[in-house]
C-alpha positions in Angstrom: -29.3 20.5 34.0 -27.5 21.0 37.3 -24.5 23.3 37.6 -22.2 20.2 38.2 -23.5 18.5 35.0 -23.1 21.8 33.0 -19.5 22.1 34.3 -18.9 18.5 33.3 -20.1 18.9 29.8 -18.1 22.1 29.4 -14.9 20.2 30.4 -15.7 17.4 28.1 -16.4 19.6 25.1 -13.3 21.6 25.8 -11.2 18.5 25.9 -12.7 17.1 22.7 -12.3 20.4 20.9 -8.7 20.8 22.1 -8.0 17.3 20.8 -9.3 18.1 17.4 -7.3 21.3 17.2 -4.1 19.5 18.4 -4.6 16.8 15.7 -5.1 19.2 12.9 -2.1 21.4 13.9 0.2 18.6 14.8 -0.5 16.2 11.9 -1.5 18.5 9.1 2.2 19.3 8.4 3.1 15.6 8.4 0.3 14.8 6.0 1.5 17.5 3.7 5.1 16.2 3.9 4.0 12.7 3.1 2.0 13.8 0.1 4.7 16.0 -1.4 7.6 13.6 -0.8 5.6 10.6 -2.1 4.7 12.5 -5.2 8.5 13.0 -5.7 9.4 9.4 -5.0 6.7 7.9 -7.1 7.0 10.4 -9.9 3.4 11.5 -9.5 1.9 15.0 -9.4 0.9 16.2 -5.9 -2.7 16.6 -7.0 -2.8 13.0 -8.1 -1.5 11.7 -4.8 -4.0 13.8 -2.9 -6.8 12.8 -5.1 -7.5 9.6 -3.2 -8.3 11.5 0.0 -10.6 13.9 -1.8 -12.5 11.1 -3.5 -13.2 9.4 -0.2 -15.0 12.6 1.1 -13.9 15.7 3.0 -16.2 14.6 5.9 -13.7 11.9 6.8 -12.1 12.1 10.2 -9.6 14.8 9.4 -6.1 13.5 10.2 -7.0 10.9 12.8 -6.6 8.1 10.3 -3.0 7.3 10.9 -3.7 6.9 15.2 -5.2 -1.0 5.7 -4.2 -5.1 -5.5 -4.2 -1.5 -5.5 -0.6 -0.6 -5.4 1.6 -0.8 -8.4 3.9 -3.8 -8.6 7.6 -3.2 -8.7 8.9 -3.4 -12.2 11.2 -6.3 -12.9 13.1 -4.5 -15.6 15.3 -1.5 -15.1 14.6 2.0 -16.4 17.1 3.6 -18.7 19.2 6.2 -17.0 18.0 9.8 -17.3 19.9 12.4 -19.2 21.1 13.9 -15.9 22.7 10.6 -14.9 24.3 9.6 -18.2 28.1 10.2 -18.1 29.9 11.4 -21.1 32.3 9.1 -22.7 35.8 10.4 -22.4 38.5 9.6 -25.0 40.2 7.2 -22.7 36.9 5.5 -21.8 37.0 4.3 -18.2 38.2 0.7 -17.8 38.7 0.4 -21.6 41.5 0.7 -24.0 41.9 2.9 -26.9 39.2 1.2 -29.0 36.8 0.7 -26.1 37.3 -3.0 -25.6 37.1 -4.1 -21.9 40.3 -3.4 -20.1 41.9 -2.7 -23.4 43.5 -5.2 -25.6 45.4 -7.7 -23.5 48.2 -7.8 -26.1 48.6 -7.6 -29.8 48.8 -11.3 -30.1 46.3 -12.1 -27.3 42.6 -12.8 -27.7 40.3 -9.9 -27.4 37.5 -9.9 -24.8 34.0 -10.2 -26.0 32.3 -6.8 -26.8 29.2 -7.9 -25.0 31.0 -8.0 -21.7 32.3 -4.6 -22.2 28.9 -3.2 -23.0 27.5 -4.7 -19.8 29.9 -2.8 -17.6 29.1 0.3 -15.7 27.9 2.3 -18.7 24.7 0.3 -19.1 23.8 0.1 -15.4 20.2 1.2 -14.9 19.7 3.8 -12.2 16.5 3.5 -10.0 14.3 6.5 -10.5 11.0 5.5 -8.8 10.3 4.3 -5.3 9.5 0.7 -6.3 12.8 0.4 -8.3 14.8 2.1 -5.5 13.2 -0.2 -2.9 14.1 -3.3 -4.8 17.6 -2.1 -5.3 18.1 -1.2 -1.6 16.5 -4.4 -0.4 19.0 -6.4 -2.4 22.0 -4.3 -1.2 20.9 -4.5 2.4 20.5 -8.2 2.3 16.7 -8.4 2.3 16.4 -9.7 -1.3 15.1 -13.0 -0.2 12.3 -11.5 2.0 9.4 -12.1 -0.5 6.8 -10.7 2.0 8.2 -7.3 1.2 6.8 -7.5 -2.3 3.3 -7.8 -0.8 3.8 -4.6 1.3 5.3 -2.8 -1.7 2.3 -3.7 -3.9 -0.1 -2.0 -1.4 2.2 0.8 -0.2 1.1 3.3 -2.8 -2.6 3.0 -1.7 -1.6 3.1 2.0 0.3 6.4 1.5 -2.4 7.9 -0.7 -5.1 7.2 1.9 -3.1 8.1 5.0 -5.6 10.7 6.1 -8.6 8.4 5.6 -8.8 6.2 8.7 -11.4 3.7 7.3 -9.6 3.2 4.0 -6.2 2.9 5.7 -7.5 0.3 8.1 -9.1 -1.6 5.1 -5.8 -1.6 3.3 -4.0 -3.0 6.4 -6.7 -5.7 6.8 -6.2 -6.8 3.2 -2.5 -6.7 3.5 -2.6 -8.8 6.6 -4.5 -11.5 4.6 -1.8 -11.5 1.9 1.0 -11.6 4.4 -0.7 -14.6 6.1 0.0 -16.7 3.0 3.8 -16.1 3.5 5.5 -19.0 5.1 8.3 -17.7 7.3 9.1 -15.0 9.8 8.1 -11.4 9.1 10.0 -8.5 10.6 8.1 -5.3 9.7 11.0 -3.2 11.0 13.1 -4.4 8.1 10.7 -2.8 5.6 11.0 0.5 7.5 14.7 0.5 7.1 14.6 -0.2 3.4 11.7 2.3 3.0 13.6 5.2 4.6 16.8 4.4 2.7 14.9 4.5 -0.6 13.1 7.7 0.2 16.3 9.5 1.3 17.8 8.7 -2.1 14.8 10.0 -4.1 13.8 13.1 -2.1 16.5 15.8 -2.5 14.9 18.0 0.2 14.9 15.2 2.8 15.1 16.5 6.3 14.4 15.7 9.9 10.6 16.4 9.5 10.5 13.9 6.6 12.2 11.3 8.9 9.6 11.9 11.6 6.6 11.9 9.2 7.5 8.7 7.4 8.5 6.9 10.7 5.1 8.0 12.1 3.2 6.6 9.2 5.0 3.2 9.2 4.7 2.9 13.0 0.9 3.2 12.7 0.8 0.8 9.8 3.0 -1.6 11.7 0.8 -1.4 14.7 -2.3 -2.2 12.7 -0.6 -5.1 11.0 0.8 -6.6 14.2 -2.7 -6.8 15.7 -3.8 -9.0 12.7 -0.7 -11.1 11.9 -1.2 -14.7 12.8 -5.0 -14.5 13.1 -6.3 -15.0 9.5 -5.5 -18.7 9.5 -7.6 -19.3 12.6 -10.3 -17.0 11.4 -10.5 -18.8 8.1 -10.8 -22.1 9.8 -13.5 -20.9 12.2 -15.5 -19.2 9.4 -15.5 -22.3 7.2 -16.6 -24.4 10.2 -19.4 -22.0 10.9 -20.8 -21.9 7.4 -20.5 -25.7 7.1 -22.7 -26.1 10.2 -25.6 -24.0 8.8 -28.8 -25.5 7.5 -31.1 -24.0 4.9 -33.2 -22.2 7.5 -30.1 -20.6 9.0 -28.9 -19.5 5.5 -32.3 -17.9 4.9 -31.8 -15.8 8.1 -28.4 -14.8 6.9 -29.7 -13.7 3.5 -32.3 -11.5 5.1 -29.9 -10.0 7.6 -27.4 -9.1 4.8 -29.9 -6.9 3.1 -31.3 -5.5 6.3 -27.8 -4.4 7.4 -26.9 -3.1 3.9 -30.1 -1.0 3.6 -29.5 0.4 7.1 -26.1 1.6 6.1 -27.0 2.7 2.5 -30.8 3.3 2.3 -30.4 4.4 -1.4 -29.4 0.8 -2.2 -33.0 -0.2 -2.0 -33.7 1.5 -5.3 -31.2 -0.8 -7.1 -32.3 -4.2 -5.6 -35.6 -4.8 -7.3 -34.9 -8.2 -8.7 -36.7 -11.4 -7.9 -36.2 -13.2 -4.6 -34.1 -15.9 -6.4 -31.7 -13.4 -7.8 -31.4 -11.7 -4.4 -30.6 -15.0 -2.8 -28.0 -15.7 -5.4 -26.3 -12.4 -4.7 -26.3 -13.0 -0.9 -24.9 -16.5 -1.4 -22.1 -15.0 -3.5 -21.3 -12.6 -0.7 -21.1 -15.5 1.7 -18.7 -17.3 -0.6 -16.6 -14.1 -1.1 -16.1 -13.8 2.7 -14.5 -17.2 2.6 -12.6 -16.8 -0.7 -10.9 -13.6 0.5 -9.1 -15.6 3.1 -8.0 -18.2 0.5 -6.9 -15.8 -2.3 -7.0 -12.2 -1.1 -5.2 -10.9 -4.1 -7.6 -12.3 -6.7 -10.6 -11.4 -4.6 -9.5 -7.7 -4.3 -9.2 -7.6 -8.1 -12.6 -9.3 -8.6 -14.4 -6.9 -6.2 -12.7 -3.9 -7.7 -13.7 -5.1 -11.2 -17.3 -5.6 -10.0 -17.4 -2.1 -8.6 -16.1 -0.6 -11.9 -18.6 -2.5 -13.9 -21.4 -0.9 -11.9 -20.1 2.7 -12.0 -22.8 4.9 -13.4 -25.7 2.6 -12.6 
């Protein structure tokens, strides 16, 4: 190696090493803030939120992941107010008369208002206590209640936040989310979700500060960037994929079947020990994979559930 080549390699390795150190120092704090504040907002233990990252493997690319029907659906029914939120009934009872009827008795000879109306006043108002509930509440208050695409993002948001430090899983969640958003007919402004998200988190995290604002904005900006690169493309991709498979003959299908297993065994050599079935069975599996690549464009929600269920059935094999 010449002195010039040696100097070049030293500069390159110093640059790469410095980049790794910068990422770990700069973004480690943000990851920690996201994990702790999400545990508070979603009413989960910190260890449970961080579990997703640990299960994906510590060898993942550190904190570079943020540079894709796993989430919980928002509950339609309210949650009873906690003890800390319940207000004590005073003798006068706000907005009630002596006997608790709404606005009191109009007059001794007047008709009394129905008791059900009084019971549905402020005393029975449910207070949002989780992120999903608070998000639905704030979306309605801020005028975004009719934006149904936000429900799709909300359903995947828990998994996105949990896997923020796992670059491959985060990209995968954004890919699936883009397929679900592609089914929405109407304009999608991802910045609107950010506004409702921050408003909801501010209400749930009592220790909210400037670093929380920076961390959550940083997370959503990266998610938004990934989604924007995919929005509008699934429809064209689905059409092109269907046309491609329709044009294949039996010989071409045979090549695809072989290439599927060749690629799979190259990525996961241990898989060869589990595929010892007959050629007919192997062809059936590969044909199902081809069908799934088309079905995930047509019904991504159902396909995610089916693939997850398939994986769970084979756990321990």
